[in-house]
C-alpha angles and dihedrals in degrees: 000000000000092000091049090054090049092054102036110018107054139071090241092052095111092050092050091046090050092050092052093047092045092052093048095047095045089049087056091053101262121137124216114237115251090218101044120029093202095057122087126188135192121185121179118163104304093346115104122176126174125187120195119192122209114179099307098338126106117211109195121198117181141152090216121069093196091057090051091051091046091049093049090050092050093046092049090055090062104025135039102246137176117205109221091183121227124354110257130200119223 
């Protein structure tokens, strides 16, 4: 309950959330963009993965399905996530 209040019930909630996400993603080898603080990038050889954050949503763009699955697994170990599959246009 205390953690929930920290994340959702305080004025600093967005800062605390951002710090937790930033730590997790940088621990996984992602680098925060210098131009946009809610954009994370990981480039290794031919592997390119970009994560865009919007409020509490993660948008994952990658040219490697295994990296996407690995990332979702690692994020779900620290955050309660719901996979809404691919982004669709109406």
